[in-house]
N, C-alpha and C positions, 0 to 999 in steps of 0.2 A: 082308313078305313072304304072298302069295298059298299057302292049304293045301296044294295040287297043280301050278298052274301054275309052276314054277321055272327061273331060268337055268342054265349051264352053273357048273360049277363055277367058283369064279377071281373073276367078275364083280361080286359081291356086297361082296368086298374092295378093289377100285378105288375109291377119292375122287377124286370128282369134278374136272377141270382145270380149276384157275383160271387164266384171262389178267391179263395186265397192266391194270388198272384205267384205264380212259381219261376219268370224268367225277367231277365235285366238284358237291355241291349246292347250287345256289347261283350258281357262278360261269360266266361264258363265255371266261375270260381264260388257261384251263387249258393247261400246258403237259406232253403225256404225255410221259416216259422213262421207260415201266414197258416196254415190251415189243420193244427194243431196232430197233426201224424207224429207216430210213434218215427222217435229218430234211429230206431234199432233197427225197424221193418219188420216183417213177420221170425216165427221161431224158425229154425230148421227144421223144425217136422211141420209146418205150413208149407215150405220151399220141397222139402221132398213128396209132400203131396201133389203142389206144383208140378214138379216133374214127372210124376207118375198119369199125370191128369190127360195128357196127349191119347190114352192106348185109348178112351172110350166115347171121342170128338163124334162121334156114328150114333152114338145112341143118346135119346133121349131122358132126361132125368126123370125120376119121381115124380109125383105131381103132389105126393101126404107129407117130403121131406121126412118121414119118419127117421131116419138114423139121426140126422142134426136135431132133429126137437127130442131125440132120446139122451142126444149128448149131452143138448142144453137142460135138460131135465135132471138128471143124475150130478153135472157139475154144480147147479147153482143151489138143486135140493127141491124143484120146483113140481107140477104134476103136468109132463112131457104134451098130453091130450090140451092143454088149455094154450100152447107154443104156437105163433104162427110167426116165418119167414115171410121176410121179401128184401126188394132190393135197397137194403140200405134200411137203415129206421125210419129214412125220408116216406119210404113205399109206407108202411103202416100207417105213419101220419095222415097220406094222402086217401088212406084207403077209410081212415077214420071221419075224414070230413067227407068222402063220397060217400058212407054210411048214413052218419049221422047229423049232419047241417046241408043245410040248402037254403034256398030264398025265404026270407021272414028270421030265419034263424040267426045265431051269435055264436062266435067261438071267442072265448074269453082267454088272455094270456097274460102275461106281464110285461109291463114296459119297455125290459130288455131284453127281451124273450127272443129267441132263433125266429129269422127271419121265414121260415119255412110255415110256421105256425098262418100267418095271415096269407105266404101264397097259396095254401093247399083250403084255408076257409074260399079265398074267394076265386080258385076253381071252382068248387062246390056250391059258388052260389050265395054263399052265407056272409054274414055281415063281422067282421072282424073288430073285438071290441079288447080295449088296452087297458089293462090296470095300471096303477103306479105305485112305481117299487120305493123302498125305504130304504137310503145309504145305497143302492144298487142290488138292491137283495129283494126277492119277492115277498109282497104286502099280504099276508092270508086275509087281513081287515078289509082291506083295497079291494082285494078280488071279490071276497063275498058282497062286501057294499053294490058291486059292479054285474053279477050274476044277476038274474031276473027270470021272468018265466019262458024269453025268449032264447035262454042261454041251455045250449047243447052241449058242449065239449069245454074244458078249459084247459087248458097245455102249462106247464112247468114243468121245465126244465130242473132239475135237481142234480148233482151241480150244476148251475146256469153258465151259457155260453152267453156272452161270448164275457162276465164279469168274473168268473169262476166261484161266486158266492151259492150257498146253499142254506136252507134252511131245513130246521130239525124236523125228526120224525113225529113229535106229536106236534107240530103246526100242521105237517101234510094233513095228520089223522082229522084234525077240527077241521080242515080245507074241505077233506071228503065229508064231513060228520053234518057239516054249514050248507052245502048245495042244494039245488031247488031239488028235488025228485026227478027230474027227467036229466039231470047235466051227468055228465061223465066227467072225470077228473082222469088226464091222461099225464102221466109223469113220465119223463123225459131223461131216460137213464144212461146218455150214452157217455159221461165221463163217471159212471155213478163207480166203477171200478176203482179210482182214484181216493173217493173217499172211503178214510178208514171205519172198518164198523158199521157200513151201512148197505143195505140189498138192494138199492137204489128200487123200493117200494113192496116189492115181492110177498112178503109179510101181508101187508095191508090188502093187497090183492087177494089175499086166499081168505082175508076177514070180512071183505064187504064185496058188493056186487055191483059196485060203481068207480071202480078204479082198475086200469088199466096201468102198464108198466111196456115201456118199448127199452131197446136197446141195440148196439152194435159190434159188428166188431173192426170196425175202420180205427178206434184209440186207439185202447190198450192190445188192441192182438195185430196192429198192423195192417191191418187189410183193408185199407183206404179203399183201393184201388180195386179191387175184387166186389166191393158193394154190397155188402150180406148185413142184415140186419133182422132185427125179430121183434116180436110181443108177448107178452104175455097176460091173459086176462080171465074174466069171468067167463063160462063156458057159454052163456049167451051171447059176449059180443065177441068171441073166436067164432062161433060160427056165423056172425054174418059177414065178419070179414072174410071168409077164407069163397064166402059168394061171389065178395069181387076179384080173387085173386085168380089173375092167369093159372092156367093147370099147371105151366112152364116157368115159372116165372124166376127162378132160381137153376142155373147151369148144373152139371154133373161137378167140374169143376169147382163153384162156389160153395155147392153143399160138403164136397169132401175134403177142400183145405179150412173153412171151415171148423169142420169137426178135428180135423187133427190138430187146430190149433189152438182148442179146448184144453188139449192134453198135453198143450206143451209146458208143464209147471214152472221151470226155469226158466224159460223167458218172461214169461208173466211177470216171476216175481223179481227178475232182474228189471226189466221195466218198469216196476210199481216202485222199487227200490231205491233206482238210481233218478226218478221224475222226482219223487218226493225229495230227495237230499238237496239237485236241481233248482228245484222250484224255491224251497226254503233259501238255500246261497242267494237265487237271484234277486229273488225278494229284499231279502237286507240289503244287499248291494246299492238296488236301486233308490230304498225307502232312505239310506244314510247319503244319498248326494240329493235329495230333492224331489223323487219321482214316486208319488205317491201310489202304492198300489192295497186293495184289500188281498184278506186271508185269500188264497185259491186252493180250493179244493180238485181241481182238475189239473189237467196236463198244460198249463200256459196260466200265466197274468196278465193282468190288464193294468198297466203302465198308464199315469196319470198325468197330463203335466198341466202346466199354468192354464193355458187356453188352447182352445182347435190351432192357432198361429204357431205356437210352441210345439205342439206336438207335428203338425207339419211339417215344421224346419228338422225336426230329431228325425222324421222319417225319410224326409231328403239324404239326411248323413247317415241312414243306416245304410240305404240304399248305394250310397256312394261308396259303400264299402262291402259289398254286395250282400246285403243282409235284407231279406224280405219279411217283413211284418206285418200285420193286420191292421189296417185301417179301421176305425168301426161309428164312423159317423153314420153310417146308413140305423145304425142300429141306438142312434140318439146321444152317442158317447162321442163327438168329433174332439174332445180334448184326449183321447184314448188313444193307444195304443197296444192291441190286443199281441203275445209274444208267446210262440210253443216254447216248450220247455227243449232245446235238444239237446246234443251231447254238451259234455263237459266243454269240449274246446268252444264249441256256437255259444252256449251262455258265456264265456269268460270273454267273448268276444264281442257279444251284445253289452255286455256290461261295463267295456272300456272305450266303445263306441258311444254312449248314451253316456256315462261320465266327460269324455272329454266335450259334448257339446253340452253338458249341462254349464261346465268349465268356460266355455265361451260363453254362458247367458249372463254368466255374471259382470 
C-alpha cells in the first residue's frame, strides 16, 4: 500500500470477486456450467433487437429508462414509477449500500449469501454481519437476533445462491415486520422467476415502506453479458437511489434488448419448462448415487460431497471431461459444487461423469 495515498476504510478488506471459470487450457469443447446462465441464450426477439441496435450507436440513451420501466411495470403488474434500472442487479445492491450504510452501520445477510453483499457493504465503509443459516436455508430468527440499532440493510436472496433454497413469503413478511425501524429489507430476486407462484416479494413491497426487491435479466432472459438489472421499492427509496445513479448508466442497446426480451413469452416458457424438468432429473440422479442436493428453486443444484477433498476430486474429474462447474468454498461450502442446469446433453454428461467418479470412490 502507498505510504500516503490511502483508500477509504474497508476497501482493502474486500476479496476480489471471482466469476465462474469459462475456459480449460487445451480444450475447445468446454461446457460452462459455472455461472447459472440460460443454456438457450437469449430469445429470438432479443437477438433481433440486438441486430437493430447498431443504428443508434451515436445517440445518447434516455436518462429516465421510461420505456423499459413501463414494460417491466406491465409485465410484472407493478408501478413503473417505483422502478430503477441498473447495470445488473449488482449495481442496485451497490446503490443501496452507498445510500443507506456507512461507517458505524451494519449490513446483515445470511451465512451463504451472495458475495456482493459483503463487497458492497465494505465499499461503503459499513460492517458486514453474517447470520447463521439452518440447513443451508435463511433463518429468520437468526437474522432478527442479529439485527440491532446499527443495522441499516438486510439482504436475503430468495431463492438463494449458491444453495438454491428459499423461505416462504410468510417468513419474509415476519422478517420485514420484526426488523428495527431504520432497517431496509432487500429481497434479491435474481432467481425469482424459477420459483413457481412467487412474485419475488413485489406484493410485500407494495404493502410496506421498508422492503425493496432487486431483479435481473441475466438468468431466465439469457442476457448475462448485457448487464441489465432493476429494483422495485417504496417511492422514498427509489428517489434516493436515483440521486446516485449515473444519468446514462444503461445504453440504448441494453434498454432495447431487455425490453424485447420481456415480450418473448415463448422463450420464457421454454426456458422455465426445460429448467424445471432437467433440474429435477439431475437432482434425482445425483441423490441416487449418494451425492446429496437440497431441493432447488433456481436454475442450478448444489451437489454436496462427503468432504472438501471429495468435492475437489470430483471437480477435477468434471474438468477432465470438459465440464466446468462452480466450487463454492468462498461461500463457506467447501464440500459443495454448484452445477448450472444446462441443456439435456450437458445434464446427462454431468450425471455420467459424477456417477463414474462416485463408483471409483467405493
